[in-house]
C-alpha positions as CSV (number, residue, x, y, z in Angstrom):
1,X,31.6,125.4,220.4
2,X,29.8,126.6,223.5
3,X,31.5,129.4,225.5
4,X,30.7,130.6,229.0
5,X,31.5,134.2,230.0
6,X,31.6,135.2,233.6
7,X,30.0,138.7,234.1
8,X,30.4,140.9,237.1
9,X,28.2,143.9,237.7
10,X,30.2,146.7,239.3
11,X,29.7,150.4,240.1
12,X,30.5,152.6,237.1
13,X,34.1,153.8,237.2
14,X,32.9,157.4,237.5
15,X,30.5,156.6,240.4
16,X,31.1,158.2,243.7
17,X,31.4,155.4,246.3
18,X,30.1,156.3,249.8
19,X,30.8,154.2,252.9
20,X,28.3,154.2,255.8
21,X,28.4,152.1,259.0
22,X,31.2,149.9,257.5
23,X,29.3,149.1,254.3
24,X,29.2,150.4,250.8
25,X,26.1,152.5,250.2
26,X,24.5,151.4,247.0
27,X,22.2,154.4,246.8
28,X,22.5,156.4,243.6
29,X,25.2,154.1,242.1
30,X,25.1,153.4,238.4
31,X,25.9,149.8,237.7
32,X,27.7,148.4,234.6
33,X,29.5,145.3,233.4
34,X,33.1,145.3,234.6
35,X,35.3,146.6,231.7
36,X,37.5,143.5,231.5
37,X,34.4,141.3,231.5
38,X,33.1,143.3,228.5
39,X,36.4,142.4,226.7
40,X,35.8,138.7,227.6
41,X,32.3,138.8,226.3
42,X,33.4,140.5,223.0
43,X,36.0,137.7,222.5
44,X,33.4,135.0,223.0
45,X,31.0,136.7,220.5
46,X,33.8,136.9,218.0
47,X,34.5,133.2,218.5
48,X,30.9,132.4,217.8
49,X,30.9,134.6,214.7
50,X,33.9,132.8,213.4
51,X,33.2,129.2,214.3
52,X,29.6,129.0,215.4
53,X,28.3,127.7,218.8
54,X,26.7,129.6,221.6
55,X,27.7,132.3,224.1
56,X,26.2,132.1,227.6
57,X,26.7,135.0,230.1
58,X,26.6,134.2,233.8
59,X,26.4,136.6,236.7
60,X,26.2,136.1,240.5
61,X,24.3,138.5,242.6
62,X,20.9,139.8,243.5
63,X,18.1,140.6,241.1
64,X,19.9,143.8,239.9
65,X,22.6,141.8,238.0
66,X,19.9,140.9,235.5
67,X,20.5,144.4,234.1
68,X,24.1,143.3,233.3
69,X,22.9,140.1,231.7
70,X,20.4,142.1,229.6
71,X,23.4,144.2,228.4
72,X,25.2,140.9,227.5
73,X,22.2,139.9,225.5
74,X,22.3,143.2,223.7
75,X,25.9,142.7,222.8
76,X,25.3,139.3,221.3
77,X,25.1,136.6,224.0
78,X,22.7,133.8,223.3
79,X,21.9,132.7,226.8
80,X,22.1,134.0,230.4
81,X,22.3,132.4,233.8
82,X,21.6,134.3,237.0
83,X,23.1,132.7,240.1
84,X,21.0,134.4,242.7
85,X,22.3,135.6,246.0
86,X,21.3,138.6,248.2
87,X,23.5,141.6,248.5
88,X,26.6,142.9,246.7
89,X,29.1,143.8,249.4
90,X,32.2,142.1,248.0
91,X,31.2,138.4,248.1
92,X,33.8,135.8,249.0
93,X,35.6,134.5,245.8
94,X,35.6,130.9,246.8
95,X,31.9,130.9,247.5
96,X,31.2,132.6,244.1
97,X,33.4,130.1,242.3
98,X,31.7,127.2,244.1
99,X,28.3,128.6,243.2
100,X,29.3,128.9,239.5
101,X,30.7,125.4,239.4
102,X,27.4,124.1,240.7
103,X,25.3,126.2,238.3
104,X,27.2,124.8,235.2
105,X,27.4,121.2,236.3
106,X,26.7,119.0,233.4
107,X,27.0,121.8,230.8
108,X,29.4,121.3,227.9
109,X,31.4,124.5,227.8
110,X,34.7,124.3,226.0
111,X,36.0,127.8,226.9
112,X,35.2,129.9,229.9
113,X,36.1,133.6,229.5
114,X,36.3,136.2,232.2
115,X,38.0,139.5,232.8
116,X,41.4,139.5,234.4
117,X,39.9,141.2,237.5
118,X,36.8,143.0,238.6
119,X,37.1,146.8,238.5
120,X,35.7,147.0,242.1
121,X,37.7,144.6,244.2
122,X,40.5,143.9,241.8
123,X,40.8,140.3,243.2
124,X,40.9,138.3,240.0
125,X,40.4,135.1,241.9
126,X,37.1,133.6,240.8
127,X,38.2,132.3,237.4
128,X,41.3,130.7,238.9
129,X,39.3,129.0,241.7
130,X,36.6,127.9,239.2
131,X,39.3,126.2,237.0
132,X,40.8,124.5,240.1
133,X,37.4,123.2,241.2
134,X,36.6,121.9,237.7
135,X,40.0,120.5,237.1
136,X,40.5,122.6,234.0
137,X,43.5,124.6,232.8
138,X,43.6,128.3,233.3
139,X,45.6,131.0,231.4
140,X,45.5,134.6,232.6
141,X,46.1,138.0,231.0
142,X,45.3,136.9,227.5
143,X,46.0,139.4,224.6
144,X,45.3,137.0,221.8
145,X,43.2,133.7,221.7
146,X,43.0,131.2,218.8
147,X,40.9,128.0,219.2
148,X,41.3,125.1,216.8
149,X,39.9,121.7,217.4
150,X,40.5,120.7,221.0
151,X,43.3,123.1,221.6
152,X,43.6,126.8,222.4
153,X,46.7,129.0,221.7
154,X,46.8,131.9,224.0
155,X,49.3,134.8,223.9
156,X,49.7,136.7,227.2
157,X,51.7,139.5,228.6
158,X,54.8,138.5,230.6
159,X,57.4,140.4,232.4
160,X,59.6,142.1,229.8
161,X,57.7,140.5,226.8
162,X,55.0,137.9,226.1
163,X,54.3,134.3,226.7
164,X,52.5,131.8,224.4
165,X,50.6,128.8,225.9
166,X,48.8,125.8,224.3
167,X,45.9,124.6,226.4
168,X,43.6,121.6,226.1
169,X,39.9,122.3,226.2
170,X,38.0,122.9,228.4
171,X,40.0,125.9,229.6
172,X,39.4,129.1,231.6
173,X,40.9,132.2,230.0
174,X,41.0,135.7,231.6
175,X,41.0,138.7,229.2
176,X,43.5,141.5,229.4
177,X,43.2,145.0,227.9
178,X,44.2,144.9,224.2
179,X,42.6,141.6,223.5
180,X,39.8,143.4,221.6
181,X,37.6,146.5,221.6
182,X,34.1,145.7,222.9
183,X,31.3,146.6,220.5
184,X,28.4,148.9,221.3
185,X,25.0,147.2,221.5
186,X,22.8,147.9,218.5
187,X,19.3,149.3,219.0
188,X,17.9,146.0,217.6
189,X,20.0,144.1,220.2
190,X,18.8,146.3,223.0
191,X,15.2,145.9,222.2
192,X,15.5,142.1,221.7
193,X,17.4,141.7,225.0
194,X,14.3,142.8,227.0
195,X,12.4,139.7,225.9
196,X,15.0,137.0,226.2
197,X,14.7,134.6,229.2
198,X,17.2,134.5,232.0
199,X,17.8,131.1,233.7
200,X,17.8,131.9,237.4
201,X,19.4,129.5,239.8
202,X,19.6,129.9,243.6
203,X,23.0,129.7,245.4
204,X,23.9,129.3,249.1
205,X,27.2,131.1,249.0
206,X,27.2,131.7,252.8
207,X,27.9,128.1,253.5
208,X,31.0,128.1,251.3
209,X,32.7,131.3,252.3
210,X,36.4,131.3,253.4
211,X,36.8,135.0,253.9
212,X,34.5,137.4,255.7
213,X,34.5,141.1,254.9
214,X,34.4,142.9,258.3
215,X,33.8,146.4,257.0
216,X,34.9,149.2,254.7
217,X,36.4,152.5,255.6
218,X,36.8,155.5,253.3
219,X,40.4,156.7,252.7
220,X,41.7,159.4,255.1
221,X,41.1,163.0,253.9
222,X,44.0,164.4,252.0
223,X,45.9,167.1,253.9
224,X,45.6,170.7,252.7
225,X,48.1,172.0,250.2
226,X,51.0,174.1,251.2
227,X,52.2,177.3,249.5
228,X,56.0,177.7,249.1
229,X,57.1,181.2,250.0
230,X,60.1,183.0,248.5
231,X,61.2,186.3,247.1
232,X,61.7,184.9,243.6
233,X,61.7,181.6,241.7
234,X,65.1,180.6,242.8
235,X,64.3,181.1,246.5
236,X,61.0,179.2,246.1
237,X,62.9,176.3,244.4
238,X,65.4,176.2,247.2
239,X,62.6,176.1,249.8
240,X,60.8,173.4,247.9
241,X,63.9,171.2,247.7
242,X,64.5,171.7,251.4
243,X,60.9,170.6,252.3
244,X,61.1,167.6,250.1
245,X,64.4,166.5,251.7
246,X,63.8,167.4,255.4
247,X,60.0,167.1,255.8
248,X,58.7,164.6,253.3
249,X,62.1,162.8,252.8
250,X,61.4,162.3,249.2
251,X,64.9,163.1,248.1
């Protein structure tokens, strides 16, 4: 079974994000695979180890996203597709999905895995739009996946419990935390990843965009803290409660 994994390269979760002139400054940012996408990739690799087939990682972006694809190779992906566009700046979800659909036209992928959302924009829209464009089913927030024959049984989190779905293949599945624990790349895998070819395909996302990002602004500075005065603990507690009720209106 051939599986496709959608990979998004995002700023490391510990990176300091700076905004300049309404745009995200990429200077000094360490880039990594979005954590939920790592879970999706691990699940695809486990499927391959269990039932055979291939795992193809796909990323949309400029040349820098090839680093994420190399990391996917190091974890165990067999193939990589780079859908090339210029610039990172929160690309439009519809345009990305359209570019992916075009890039995989004619390919025989039975399962498409992706993270439930990117750790940068938290949109979680691309897998759903891709499924709609391809006419495939889509199941989100998977915590367990079993594929047998032409069906997939997917357990997902639901409000107050869990839900179990049966889906015909091809199907798009988004991975939730708890589906698995991604492996660390081996040294052998890291060395081999440097020599593997990446299939690069151009994409004109600009012609397909539905949403334009007008700009980014940093959050307002947090106000300075305030010291509660009082002769003793009881007086300070009384003053704190008064401030919470009358000023902040929290109680």
